[in-house]
Structures are given as structure tokens and as C-alpha cells.
BANU-873226 format. One record per atom (N, C-alpha, C): residue in one letter; chain; atom name; x, y, z. Coordinates in Angstrom, 2 decimals, decimal comma. Atoms other than C-alpha are relative to their C-alpha. Last residue first. Layout:
BEGIN
GUKE  residu  chaine  atome        X        Y        Z
GUKE       A       A     CA        X        Y        Z
...
# end
This chain:
BEGIN
GUKE  residu  chaine  atome        X        Y        Z
GUKE       S       A      N    -1,35     0,65    -0,46
GUKE       S       A     CA   183,87   151,02   201,85
GUKE       S       A      C     1,06     0,05    -0,64
GUKE       V       A      N    -0,82     0,90     1,27
GUKE       V       A     CA   180,98   153,10   199,90
GUKE       V       A      C     1,37    -0,01     0,96
GUKE       A       A      N    -1,37    -0,17    -0,66
GUKE       A       A     CA   177,95   154,85   202,26
GUKE       A       A      C     0,91    -1,19    -1,17
GUKE       L       A      N    -0,61     1,13    -0,23
GUKE       L       A     CA   174,83   155,48   200,10
GUKE       L       A      C     1,53    -0,19     0,40
GUKE       L       A      N    -1,22     0,10     0,04
GUKE       L       A     CA   172,80   158,59   199,85
GUKE       L       A      C     0,64    -1,28     0,46
GUKE       N       A      N    -0,46     0,21     1,54
GUKE       N       A     CA   169,38   159,42   199,03
GUKE       N       A      C     2,00    -0,35    -0,05
GUKE       A       A      N     0,05     1,10     0,52
GUKE       A       A     CA   168,29   158,81   202,37
GUKE       A       A      C     0,52    -0,19    -1,78
GUKE       P       A      N    -0,79     0,96    -0,89
GUKE       P       A     CA   170,45   161,46   204,25
GUKE       P       A      C    -0,52    -1,75    -0,81
GUKE       H       A      N     0,40     0,39    -0,67
GUKE       H       A     CA   168,93   164,33   201,47
GUKE       H       A      C     0,62    -1,57     0,69
GUKE       F       A      N     0,96     0,99    -0,24
GUKE       F       A     CA   171,53   165,41   199,48
GUKE       F       A      C    -0,79    -0,46     1,38
GUKE       K       A      N     0,69     0,58    -1,17
GUKE       K       A     CA   172,92   168,65   198,46
GUKE       K       A      C    -0,80    -0,79     0,51
GUKE       R       A      N     1,49     0,43     0,21
GUKE       R       A     CA   175,59   168,95   196,25
GUKE       R       A      C    -0,63    -0,04     0,88
GUKE       V       A      N     0,15     0,08    -1,84
GUKE       V       A     CA   179,35   170,92   196,10
GUKE       V       A      C    -2,01    -0,38    -0,14
GUKE       K       A      N     1,18    -0,67    -0,35
GUKE       K       A     CA   180,47   170,30   192,43
GUKE       K       A      C    -0,40    -0,24     1,52
GUKE       G       A      N    -0,23    -0,54    -0,72
GUKE       G       A     CA   183,56   168,94   191,29
GUKE       G       A      C    -0,93     0,54     0,65
GUKE       S       A      N     0,32    -1,20    -0,24
GUKE       S       A     CA   182,02   167,44   188,78
GUKE       S       A      C     0,69     1,14     0,59
GUKE       R       A      N    -0,30    -0,27     1,31
GUKE       R       A     CA   183,23   164,10   188,54
GUKE       R       A      C     0,16     1,74    -0,49
GUKE       D       A      N    -0,97     0,63     0,79
GUKE       D       A     CA   184,01   163,24   191,99
GUKE       D       A      C     0,40     0,54    -1,08
GUKE       M       A      N     0,21     0,94     0,66
GUKE       M       A     CA   181,33   165,14   193,79
GUKE       M       A      C     1,12     0,08    -1,20
GUKE       R       A      N    -0,52    -0,78     0,99
GUKE       R       A     CA   181,48   167,55   196,83
GUKE       R       A      C     0,25    -1,31    -1,20
GUKE       V       A      N    -1,44     0,89     0,26
GUKE       V       A     CA   179,09   166,22   199,24
GUKE       V       A      C    -0,05     0,68    -1,53
GUKE       H       A      N    -0,55    -1,09     1,06
GUKE       H       A     CA   176,52   168,53   201,57
GUKE       H       A      C     1,24    -0,56    -0,69
GUKE       I       A      N    -1,51     0,57    -0,01
GUKE       I       A     CA   174,60   166,31   203,81
GUKE       I       A      C     0,80     0,37    -1,03
GUKE       H       A      N    -0,62     0,09     1,06
GUKE       H       A     CA   171,13   168,10   204,35
GUKE       H       A      C     1,20    -0,35     0,09
GUKE       K       A      N     0,93     0,81     0,47
GUKE       K       A     CA   168,66   168,58   207,28
GUKE       K       A      C     0,52    -0,91    -1,25
GUKE       A       A      N     1,12     0,38    -0,69
GUKE       A       A     CA   170,15   170,17   210,21
GUKE       A       A      C    -0,33    -1,23    -0,74
GUKE       G       A      N     0,74    -0,76    -0,48
GUKE       G       A     CA   173,80   169,96   208,09
GUKE       G       A      C    -1,17    -0,36     0,63
GUKE       I       A      N     1,60     0,23    -0,45
GUKE       I       A     CA   176,50   167,89   207,74
GUKE       I       A      C    -0,39     0,87     0,32
GUKE       K       A      N     0,63    -0,24    -0,93
GUKE       K       A     CA   179,60   169,04   205,25
GUKE       K       A      C    -1,30    -0,65     0,46
GUKE       V       A      N    -0,81    -1,25    -0,47
GUKE       V       A     CA   182,39   168,14   203,26
GUKE       V       A      C    -0,82     0,67     1,21
GUKE       V       A      N     1,09    -0,55    -0,46
GUKE       V       A     CA   180,85   164,46   202,40
GUKE       V       A      C     0,94     1,45     0,70
GUKE       I       A      N    -0,33     0,01    -1,29
GUKE       I       A     CA   183,31   162,77   199,64
GUKE       I       A      C    -0,79     1,35     0,76
GUKE       G       A      N    -0,34    -1,23    -0,93
GUKE       G       A     CA   181,61   162,05   196,32
GUKE       G       A      C     0,76    -0,13     1,39
GUKE       Y       A      N    -0,84     0,18    -0,89
GUKE       Y       A     CA   180,71   159,39   193,53
GUKE       Y       A      C     0,13     1,41     0,93
GUKE       V       A      N     0,45     1,03    -1,06
GUKE       V       A     CA   178,00   159,31   191,51
GUKE       V       A      C     0,61    -0,13     0,92
GUKE       D       A      N    -0,30    -0,62    -1,57
GUKE       D       A     CA   177,64   162,41   189,11
GUKE       D       A      C     0,08    -0,82     0,93
GUKE       G       A      N    -1,54     0,78    -0,51
GUKE       G       A     CA   177,28   160,04   185,85
GUKE       G       A      C     0,58     0,77     1,20
GUKE       M       A      N    -0,73    -1,29     0,48
GUKE       M       A     CA   173,95   162,77   184,89
GUKE       M       A      C     1,64    -0,74     0,21
GUKE       M       A      N    -0,12     0,43     1,24
GUKE       M       A     CA   172,05   159,74   185,83
GUKE       M       A      C     0,30     1,00    -0,87
GUKE       F       A      N    -0,26     1,54     0,10
GUKE       F       A     CA   173,45   159,83   189,39
GUKE       F       A      C    -0,12     0,00    -1,50
GUKE       C       A      N    -1,80    -0,09     0,17
GUKE       C       A     CA   173,33   163,62   189,41
GUKE       C       A      C     0,09    -1,19    -0,34
GUKE       D       A      N    -0,25    -0,64     1,69
GUKE       D       A     CA   169,17   163,59   188,83
GUKE       D       A      C     1,79    -0,42    -0,21
GUKE       T       A      N    -0,35    -1,95     0,48
GUKE       T       A     CA   168,89   161,04   191,44
GUKE       T       A      C     0,65     0,71    -0,86
GUKE       A       A      N     1,19    -0,78     0,12
GUKE       A       A     CA   166,83   157,38   191,69
GUKE       A       A      C     0,49     2,18    -0,30
GUKE       P       A      N     0,26     0,50     1,30
GUKE       P       A     CA   170,36   155,44   191,92
GUKE       P       A      C    -1,36     1,03    -1,05
GUKE       H       A      N     0,55     1,31     0,07
GUKE       H       A     CA   171,28   156,79   195,21
GUKE       H       A      C    -0,20    -0,08    -1,45
GUKE       A       A      N     1,23    -0,67     0,28
GUKE       A       A     CA   174,48   159,19   195,18
GUKE       A       A      C    -0,89    -1,26    -0,27
GUKE       K       A      N     0,81     0,21     1,07
GUKE       K       A     CA   177,38   157,21   196,58
GUKE       K       A      C    -0,82     0,17    -0,52
GUKE       V       A      N     1,56     0,45     0,14
GUKE       V       A     CA   179,46   157,99   199,68
GUKE       V       A      C     0,00     0,04    -1,71
GUKE       R       A      N     0,73     0,51     1,79
GUKE       R       A     CA   182,89   158,48   200,49
GUKE       R       A      C    -1,40    -0,24    -0,06
GUKE       Q       A      N     0,00     1,07     0,80
GUKE       Q       A     CA   183,84   159,96   203,86
GUKE       Q       A      C    -1,08    -0,09    -1,03
GUKE       G       A      N    -0,76     1,09     0,28
GUKE       G       A     CA   185,66   162,80   204,77
GUKE       G       A      C    -0,69    -1,08    -0,61
GUKE       E       A      N    -0,79    -0,88     0,81
GUKE       E       A     CA   183,12   164,53   207,30
GUKE       E       A      C     0,88    -0,76    -0,70
GUKE       T       A      N    -0,91    -0,99    -0,45
GUKE       T       A     CA   180,73   161,64   208,72
GUKE       T       A      C     1,11     0,65    -0,94
GUKE       F       A      N    -0,99     0,04     0,87
GUKE       F       A     CA   177,63   159,69   208,04
GUKE       F       A      C     1,27     1,15     0,82
GUKE       S       A      N    -0,82     0,65     0,98
GUKE       S       A     CA   175,62   158,08   209,77
GUKE       S       A      C     0,62    -0,40    -0,59
GUKE       L       A      N    -1,30     0,58    -0,78
GUKE       L       A     CA   174,17   160,61   212,01
GUKE       L       A      C     1,06    -0,98    -0,17
GUKE       R       A      N    -0,85    -1,12    -0,22
GUKE       R       A     CA   172,15   162,10   209,48
GUKE       R       A      C     0,97    -0,33     0,54
GUKE       L       A      N    -1,57     0,23     1,41
GUKE       L       A     CA   170,76   158,43   208,80
GUKE       L       A      C     0,46     1,45     0,15
GUKE       L       A      N    -1,47     1,27    -0,12
GUKE       L       A     CA   169,96   158,99   212,42
GUKE       L       A      C     0,32    -0,37    -1,16
GUKE       T       A      N    -0,72    -0,34    -0,94
GUKE       T       A     CA   168,12   162,29   212,32
GUKE       T       A      C     1,31    -1,23     0,06
GUKE       T       A      N    -0,74    -1,14     0,96
GUKE       T       A     CA   165,89   161,83   209,06
GUKE       T       A      C     1,76    -0,19     1,10
GUKE       K       A      N    -1,02     0,93     1,23
GUKE       K       A     CA   164,89   158,56   210,93
GUKE       K       A      C     0,49     1,04    -0,37
GUKE       S       A      N     0,63    -0,14     1,20
GUKE       S       A     CA   163,56   161,10   213,88
GUKE       S       A      C     0,77    -0,87    -0,82
GUKE       L       A      N    -0,73    -0,57     1,47
GUKE       L       A     CA   165,46   160,41   217,01
GUKE       L       A      C    -1,32     0,00    -0,88
GUKE       P       A      N    -0,18     0,84     0,78
GUKE       P       A     CA   163,33   159,83   220,54
GUKE       P       A      C     0,46     1,08    -1,41
GUKE       I       A      N     0,47    -1,14     1,13
GUKE       I       A     CA   164,21   162,44   223,46
GUKE       I       A      C    -0,11    -1,13    -1,27
GUKE       M       A      N    -0,88     0,37     1,03
GUKE       M       A     CA   165,30   160,10   226,67
GUKE       M       A      C    -1,09     0,88    -1,19
# end
């Protein structure tokens, strides 16, 4: 069995179409771009289409919070 890295485990906890919230320490959070929907899961980053701006932004999985 191959041990999985912390980044891989975090990345696997997200699915496409899931609602997420940016971590308060990110620049986009400070600019009011807080919520979005996961559109793509890459090897290292999660791509999220933000609600307010409509932009697709790349996040490290540790900088995203799942929204119920």
C-alpha cells in the first residue's frame, strides 16, 4: 500500500460541483470573492468558479472549506 500525502488526501475530499468557501487568509476572500463551485480537480490545485466575480481561481486544497 502506497501512503498518500496530506495534499492528496485533501484533494480527494472535494468533488466537482461541490460548493466551497475560500479560506479567510486568501486574497480573494479579502476582496469579497468568498463562495464558489468546484469545476475541476487538478493534480495539485482545485479550480473553483467564484460566485461574485465569475472567475475561475486555483486553490490549494488546504485553502478551501466545504459548505453544506
